[in-house]
DRENDO-1510 file (C-alpha; in Angstrom, 1 decimal, always signed):
<recs>
REC; n; res; u; v; w
REC; 1; UNK; -0.2; -0.2; +0.1 .
REC; 2; UNK; +1.6; +3.5; -1.0 .
REC; 3; UNK; +1.7; +5.8; +1.7 .
REC; 4; UNK; -0.4; +8.3; -0.2 .
REC; 5; UNK; -3.0; +5.9; +0.4 .
REC; 6; UNK; -2.8; +6.9; +4.0 .
REC; 7; UNK; -3.6; +9.9; +6.4 .
REC; 8; UNK; -1.2; +9.8; +9.2 .
REC; 9; UNK; -0.9; +12.0; +12.4 .
REC; 10; UNK; +2.6; +12.2; +14.3 .
REC; 11; UNK; +2.0; +12.9; +17.9 .
REC; 12; UNK; +5.1; +14.6; +18.9 .
REC; 13; UNK; +4.4; +14.6; +22.9 .
REC; 14; UNK; +3.8; +10.3; +22.7 .
REC; 15; UNK; +6.5; +9.8; +20.1 .
REC; 16; UNK; +3.9; +7.5; +18.2 .
REC; 17; UNK; +1.5; +8.1; +15.3 .
REC; 18; UNK; -1.8; +6.9; +14.3 .
REC; 19; UNK; -3.3; +6.2; +10.7 .
REC; 20; UNK; -6.0; +5.5; +8.5 .
REC; 21; UNK; -5.9; +3.8; +4.8 .
REC; 22; UNK; -8.1; +6.7; +3.1 .
REC; 23; UNK; -9.7; +7.1; -0.2 .
REC; 24; UNK; -11.2; +10.1; -1.6 .
REC; 25; UNK; -10.1; +13.8; +0.2 .
REC; 26; UNK; -14.0; +15.3; +1.1 .
REC; 27; UNK; -13.2; +18.6; +2.1 .
REC; 28; UNK; -9.9; +20.7; +2.5 .
REC; 29; UNK; -10.7; +24.2; +3.3 .
REC; 30; UNK; -8.3; +26.8; +5.3 .
REC; 31; UNK; -11.0; +29.4; +7.5 .
REC; 32; UNK; -9.9; +32.3; +9.2 .
REC; 33; UNK; -9.3; +30.1; +12.0 .
REC; 34; UNK; -7.7; +26.8; +10.9 .
REC; 35; UNK; -6.8; +23.9; +8.4 .
REC; 36; UNK; -10.1; +21.8; +8.2 .
REC; 37; UNK; -10.0; +18.2; +6.1 .
REC; 38; UNK; -12.7; +15.4; +5.5 .
REC; 39; UNK; -11.3; +12.1; +4.3 .
REC; 40; UNK; -13.6; +8.8; +3.4 .
REC; 41; UNK; -11.6; +5.9; +5.2 .
REC; 42; UNK; -11.9; +2.0; +3.8 .
REC; 43; UNK; -12.9; +1.1; +7.5 .
REC; 44; UNK; -13.9; +3.8; +9.7 .
REC; 45; UNK; -16.3; +5.8; +8.0 .
REC; 46; UNK; -15.3; +9.6; +7.5 .
REC; 47; UNK; -12.4; +11.3; +9.4 .
REC; 48; UNK; -12.1; +15.0; +10.5 .
REC; 49; UNK; -8.7; +16.5; +10.7 .
REC; 50; UNK; -7.7; +20.0; +11.9 .
REC; 51; UNK; -4.9; +21.7; +11.6 .
REC; 52; UNK; -3.1; +18.1; +10.8 .
REC; 53; UNK; -4.8; +16.8; +14.2 .
REC; 54; UNK; -7.3; +13.9; +13.8 .
REC; 55; UNK; -10.6; +15.1; +15.3 .
REC; 56; UNK; -13.1; +12.3; +14.9 .
REC; 57; UNK; -14.1; +9.6; +12.9 .
REC; 58; UNK; -17.4; +8.1; +12.1 .
REC; 59; UNK; -16.6; +4.8; +13.6 .
REC; 60; UNK; -15.5; +5.6; +17.1 .
REC; 61; UNK; -16.7; +9.3; +17.8 .
REC; 62; UNK; -19.3; +7.8; +20.3 .
REC; 63; UNK; -17.1; +7.0; +23.2 .
REC; 64; UNK; -15.9; +10.6; +23.3 .
REC; 65; UNK; -19.2; +12.0; +22.8 .
REC; 66; UNK; -20.9; +10.2; +25.4 .
REC; 67; UNK; -18.3; +10.8; +28.3 .
REC; 68; UNK; -18.4; +14.3; +27.9 .
REC; 69; UNK; -22.0; +14.3; +28.3 .
REC; 70; UNK; -24.2; +11.5; +30.2 .
REC; 71; UNK; -21.6; +11.6; +33.4 .
REC; 72; UNK; -22.2; +15.2; +34.3 .
REC; 73; UNK; -25.7; +15.3; +33.7 .
REC; 74; UNK; -26.5; +12.5; +35.6 .
REC; 75; UNK; -24.5; +13.7; +38.3 .
REC; 76; UNK; -26.1; +17.4; +37.9 .
REC; 77; UNK; -29.5; +16.9; +40.2 .
REC; 78; UNK; -31.5; +19.2; +37.4 .
REC; 79; UNK; -29.4; +20.3; +34.6 .
REC; 80; UNK; -31.7; +22.7; +32.6 .
REC; 81; UNK; -29.4; +25.2; +31.3 .
REC; 82; UNK; -26.0; +23.9; +29.3 .
REC; 83; UNK; -23.9; +26.0; +27.3 .
REC; 84; UNK; -21.2; +23.8; +25.1 .
REC; 85; UNK; -18.1; +25.6; +24.0 .
REC; 86; UNK; -16.7; +24.4; +20.9 .
REC; 87; UNK; -18.0; +20.8; +19.4 .
REC; 88; UNK; -18.7; +22.4; +16.0 .
REC; 89; UNK; -19.3; +18.7; +14.8 .
REC; 90; UNK; -22.5; +18.7; +17.2 .
REC; 91; UNK; -21.9; +15.5; +18.3 .
REC; 92; UNK; -22.0; +16.2; +22.0 .
REC; 93; UNK; -24.7; +18.7; +21.2 .
REC; 94; UNK; -26.7; +15.8; +20.2 .
REC; 95; UNK; -25.9; +13.6; +23.2 .
REC; 96; UNK; -27.1; +16.5; +25.7 .
REC; 97; UNK; -30.0; +16.8; +24.2 .
REC; 98; UNK; -31.2; +13.0; +24.8 .
REC; 99; UNK; -32.1; +14.3; +28.1 .
REC; 100; UNK; -35.5; +15.4; +28.4 .
REC; 101; UNK; -34.8; +17.8; +31.7 .
REC; 102; UNK; -32.3; +19.9; +29.4 .
REC; 103; UNK; -34.2; +23.2; +28.5 .
REC; 104; UNK; -31.9; +25.0; +26.5 .
REC; 105; UNK; -28.5; +24.2; +25.2 .
REC; 106; UNK; -26.2; +26.2; +23.7 .
REC; 107; UNK; -23.3; +25.5; +21.2 .
REC; 108; UNK; -20.8; +28.5; +21.2 .
REC; 109; UNK; -18.5; +27.3; +18.0 .
REC; 110; UNK; -15.4; +29.8; +16.9 .
REC; 111; UNK; -15.6; +28.3; +13.3 .
REC; 112; UNK; -18.8; +28.1; +11.6 .
REC; 113; UNK; -17.3; +25.8; +8.7 .
REC; 114; UNK; -16.4; +22.8; +11.4 .
REC; 115; UNK; -20.3; +22.6; +11.9 .
REC; 116; UNK; -21.1; +23.1; +8.3 .
REC; 117; UNK; -19.0; +20.5; +7.4 .
REC; 118; UNK; -20.3; +18.4; +9.9 .
REC; 119; UNK; -23.7; +18.5; +8.5 .
REC; 120; UNK; -22.5; +17.7; +5.2 .
REC; 121; UNK; -20.2; +14.6; +6.2 .
REC; 122; UNK; -21.0; +13.7; +9.8 .
REC; 123; UNK; -24.8; +14.5; +9.4 .
REC; 124; UNK; -25.8; +11.8; +12.4 .
REC; 125; UNK; -24.0; +13.8; +14.7 .
REC; 126; UNK; -26.3; +17.0; +14.0 .
REC; 127; UNK; -29.5; +15.5; +13.9 .
REC; 128; UNK; -30.6; +17.4; +16.9 .
REC; 129; UNK; -29.7; +20.6; +15.2 .
REC; 130; UNK; -33.0; +21.4; +14.5 .
REC; 131; UNK; -34.3; +20.8; +18.0 .
REC; 132; UNK; -36.3; +23.7; +19.2 .
REC; 133; UNK; -34.2; +23.7; +22.7 .
REC; 134; UNK; -30.9; +24.1; +20.7 .
REC; 135; UNK; -29.0; +27.2; +19.8 .
REC; 136; UNK; -25.8; +27.2; +17.5 .
REC; 137; UNK; -23.5; +30.6; +17.8 .
REC; 138; UNK; -20.5; +31.1; +15.7 .
REC; 139; UNK; -18.6; +32.9; +18.2 .
REC; 140; UNK; -15.8; +33.4; +20.5 .
REC; 141; UNK; -16.2; +30.8; +23.7 .
REC; 142; UNK; -14.0; +32.6; +25.9 .
REC; 143; UNK; -15.9; +36.0; +25.1 .
REC; 144; UNK; -19.3; +34.1; +25.6 .
REC; 145; UNK; -18.4; +32.8; +29.1 .
REC; 146; UNK; -17.0; +36.2; +30.1 .
REC; 147; UNK; -20.4; +37.6; +29.4 .
REC; 148; UNK; -22.4; +35.2; +30.8 .
REC; 149; UNK; -24.8; +36.0; +33.5 .
REC; 150; UNK; -23.8; +35.1; +37.1 .
REC; 151; UNK; -25.6; +31.8; +38.1 .
REC; 152; UNK; -27.5; +31.4; +35.0 .
REC; 153; UNK; -26.2; +27.8; +33.6 .
REC; 154; UNK; -26.1; +24.4; +35.4 .
REC; 155; UNK; -23.7; +22.4; +33.0 .
REC; 156; UNK; -20.4; +24.2; +31.1 .
REC; 157; UNK; -18.9; +21.6; +28.3 .
REC; 158; UNK; -15.7; +22.5; +27.0 .
REC; 159; UNK; -15.6; +20.6; +23.7 .
REC; 160; UNK; -12.6; +22.1; +22.4 .
REC; 161; UNK; -9.3; +20.9; +20.3 .
REC; 162; UNK; -6.2; +20.4; +22.0 .
REC; 163; UNK; -4.6; +23.6; +24.0 .
REC; 164; UNK; -2.9; +25.2; +20.7 .
REC; 165; UNK; -4.3; +27.8; +18.6 .
REC; 166; UNK; -7.8; +29.1; +19.0 .
REC; 167; UNK; -8.6; +26.9; +22.0 .
REC; 168; UNK; -5.2; +27.5; +24.0 .
REC; 169; UNK; -7.4; +30.3; +26.0 .
REC; 170; UNK; -9.8; +27.3; +27.3 .
REC; 171; UNK; -7.2; +25.9; +29.6 .
REC; 172; UNK; -6.6; +28.6; +32.1 .
REC; 173; UNK; -8.1; +30.1; +35.4 .
REC; 174; UNK; -9.3; +33.1; +34.1 .
REC; 175; UNK; -11.7; +31.0; +31.8 .
REC; 176; UNK; -12.8; +28.5; +34.6 .
REC; 177; UNK; -13.6; +31.8; +36.9 .
REC; 178; UNK; -15.9; +32.7; +34.2 .
REC; 179; UNK; -17.2; +29.3; +33.9 .
REC; 180; UNK; -17.8; +29.4; +37.6 .
REC; 181; UNK; -19.5; +32.4; +38.3 .
REC; 182; UNK; -21.9; +31.4; +35.2 .
REC; 183; UNK; -22.6; +28.0; +37.0 .
REC; 184; UNK; -24.9; +28.0; +39.5 .
REC; 185; UNK; -24.7; +26.1; +43.2 .
REC; 186; UNK; -23.9; +22.4; +42.3 .
REC; 187; UNK; -23.1; +23.3; +38.8 .
REC; 188; UNK; -20.6; +21.6; +36.8 .
REC; 189; UNK; -17.8; +22.2; +34.3 .
REC; 190; UNK; -16.8; +19.6; +32.0 .
REC; 191; UNK; -13.3; +20.0; +30.0 .
REC; 192; UNK; -11.9; +17.6; +27.3 .
REC; 193; UNK; -8.3; +16.9; +29.0 .
REC; 194; UNK; -6.5; +14.8; +26.5 .
REC; 195; UNK; -4.6; +11.5; +27.1 .
REC; 196; UNK; -3.6; +10.8; +31.0 .
REC; 197; UNK; -1.0; +8.4; +29.5 .
REC; 198; UNK; +1.1; +11.5; +28.4 .
REC; 199; UNK; -0.2; +14.7; +29.1 .
REC; 200; UNK; -0.8; +14.1; +32.7 .
REC; 201; UNK; +1.0; +17.4; +33.4 .
REC; 202; UNK; -1.7; +19.3; +31.5 .
REC; 203; UNK; -4.6; +17.3; +33.8 .
REC; 204; UNK; -2.9; +18.3; +37.2 .
REC; 205; UNK; -2.8; +21.9; +35.6 .
REC; 206; UNK; -6.4; +21.3; +35.3 .
REC; 207; UNK; -7.3; +20.4; +38.6 .
REC; 208; UNK; -5.5; +23.3; +40.1 .
REC; 209; UNK; -6.7; +26.0; +38.2 .
REC; 210; UNK; -10.4; +25.0; +38.7 .
REC; 211; UNK; -10.1; +24.3; +42.2 .
REC; 212; UNK; -7.8; +27.8; +42.6 .
REC; 213; UNK; -10.9; +29.6; +41.2 .
REC; 214; UNK; -13.1; +28.2; +43.5 .
REC; 215; UNK; -14.4; +24.5; +42.4 .
REC; 216; UNK; -14.8; +22.2; +45.4 .
REC; 217; UNK; -14.3; +18.9; +43.7 .
REC; 218; UNK; -12.8; +17.8; +40.7 .
REC; 219; UNK; -12.4; +14.2; +39.1 .
REC; 220; UNK; -10.7; +13.3; +35.7 .
REC; 221; UNK; -12.8; +10.5; +34.2 .
REC; 222; UNK; -10.4; +8.4; +31.6 .
REC; 223; UNK; -12.3; +6.6; +28.4 .
REC; 224; UNK; -11.2; +4.8; +25.2 .
REC; 225; UNK; -10.5; +6.6; +22.1 .
REC; 226; UNK; -8.6; +4.8; +19.5 .
REC; 227; UNK; -8.4; +7.4; +17.1 .
REC; 228; UNK; -6.8; +9.8; +19.5 .
REC; 229; UNK; -2.8; +9.6; +20.5 .
REC; 230; UNK; -2.3; +6.5; +22.7 .
REC; 231; UNK; -5.8; +5.6; +22.3 .
REC; 232; UNK; -6.8; +6.8; +25.8 .
REC; 233; UNK; -8.6; +10.0; +26.6 .
REC; 234; UNK; -10.4; +12.1; +29.5 .
REC; 235; UNK; -12.7; +14.4; +30.5 .
REC; 236; UNK; -12.2; +16.6; +33.6 .
REC; 237; UNK; -15.1; +17.3; +35.7 .
REC; 238; UNK; -15.0; +20.5; +38.7 .
REC; 239; UNK; -18.1; +21.1; +40.5 .
REC; 240; UNK; -19.3; +24.3; +42.6 .
REC; 241; UNK; -20.1; +23.3; +46.3 .
REC; 242; UNK; -20.9; +19.7; +45.7 .
REC; 243; UNK; -19.1; +16.2; +45.4 .
REC; 244; UNK; -18.5; +14.1; +42.4 .
REC; 245; UNK; -18.5; +11.1; +43.9 .
REC; 246; UNK; -22.0; +10.2; +43.6 .
REC; 247; UNK; -24.6; +10.4; +40.6 .
REC; 248; UNK; -28.2; +9.7; +39.7 .
REC; 249; UNK; -27.7; +6.0; +39.1 .
REC; 250; UNK; -31.0; +4.8; +39.0 .
REC; 251; UNK; -31.8; +7.1; +36.4 .
REC; 252; UNK; -29.0; +6.2; +34.2 .
REC; 253; UNK; -29.2; +2.4; +34.7 .
REC; 254; UNK; -32.8; +3.4; +33.2 .
REC; 255; UNK; -32.1; +6.2; +30.6 .
REC; 256; UNK; -34.7; +6.6; +28.2 .
REC; 257; UNK; -32.3; +6.8; +25.2 .
REC; 258; UNK; -29.7; +4.2; +23.7 .
REC; 259; UNK; -25.9; +4.5; +24.1 .
REC; 260; UNK; -22.8; +2.7; +22.8 .
REC; 261; UNK; -20.7; +3.0; +25.6 .
REC; 262; UNK; -21.9; +5.0; +28.5 .
REC; 263; UNK; -24.4; +3.3; +31.4 .
REC; 264; UNK; -24.4; +3.4; +34.5 .
REC; 265; UNK; -21.9; +0.5; +35.3 .
REC; 266; UNK; -19.4; +2.3; +32.9 .
REC; 267; UNK; -20.0; +5.3; +35.0 .
REC; 268; UNK; -19.4; +4.1; +38.3 .
REC; 269; UNK; -16.1; +2.5; +37.3 .
REC; 270; UNK; -15.0; +5.5; +35.7 .
REC; 271; UNK; -14.8; +7.4; +38.5 .
REC; 272; UNK; -12.3; +4.7; +40.2 .
REC; 273; UNK; -9.0; +6.2; +39.3 .
REC; 274; UNK; -5.6; +4.2; +38.0 .
REC; 275; UNK; -2.7; +4.2; +40.7 .
REC; 276; UNK; -0.7; +6.6; +39.2 .
REC; 277; UNK; -3.5; +9.1; +38.4 .
REC; 278; UNK; -4.2; +8.6; +41.9 .
REC; 279; UNK; -0.6; +9.8; +43.0 .
REC; 280; UNK; -0.8; +12.6; +40.5 .
REC; 281; UNK; -3.7; +13.8; +41.1 .
REC; 282; UNK; -4.6; +13.6; +44.7 .
REC; 283; UNK; -8.3; +11.4; +44.2 .
</recs>
C-alpha cells in the first residue's frame, strides 16, 4: 500500500503516530481559524482533521461524545441550562439533548465551517441541530463565558481541540473563573483533558486551576478513544459546592435513550482512578 493511501498523524508528545487507510479527500478548506480536511476511510467511515490533528471518525466518536456529556448530566440534580464551548461537529450537542430535562443547550463554536462540514459529512451527529432547545452560535467561547450572567447555567462543557491555537485560552484559570461565576450552585464544568498517559501534567494543571478559582471537587474520567494519541483519553469534571463521587445512578441505569458506551456501570467504574492518576491528582 502506497503511503499516499494513508492519512497519518504524528504525535510528538507521545512519540507515536496513528493512521487510517483513506480514499477520497471530501473537503479541504483553510478557514480564518484553521485548516479543515475530511477524508473517506476504508474502514472507519469519514475522518475529520483540523490542522493536521485527527478530530473524529464516524466509527468511534461515540466514546468521546457520550463521556463528555452523560456523566455530568446524570451527576447534576437538574441540568436545565447547558452551554457547549466548541463542539462544532455537534455530537456533544446531540447527546446533551437526549436528556429531556434539558430546556436549553447553546453551542458556541468559533468556526462555522466545522459545523457546516459536519452537517454535510457527519449528518448523524447533527440530527438534533433543529431541536427547538438548541441554539448554534458562531462566536468566541471565551468572550461568551466572560459575558454570561452570574449563576445562569447548570453545566458548561468545553469540547475543544488541543490547547493550542484558537483553543489555547480555554485551559487557564481566567476562563475557569468565568465558568465558575456563570454556574449555579452545584453546577458542573466539563473539560476535555487529553491523554492521561502522556499529558498528565496538563490534567494536573486543570485540577489546580479549577480549584484555584473556587470549584469544590474535581475528577478526571478516562475512557478509550482509538483515533486519539495513545488510544486513551479523558474529560475532567469540576463542581461547585458539591461532590462528584455520586450520581443519579437509578436514572442512568433506566435512561430512556440508547447509548453505545455509556451506562451506569461504566460511569461508576470511571470514577475509580488508576494508581498513577491517584498519586498525581490526589483523588
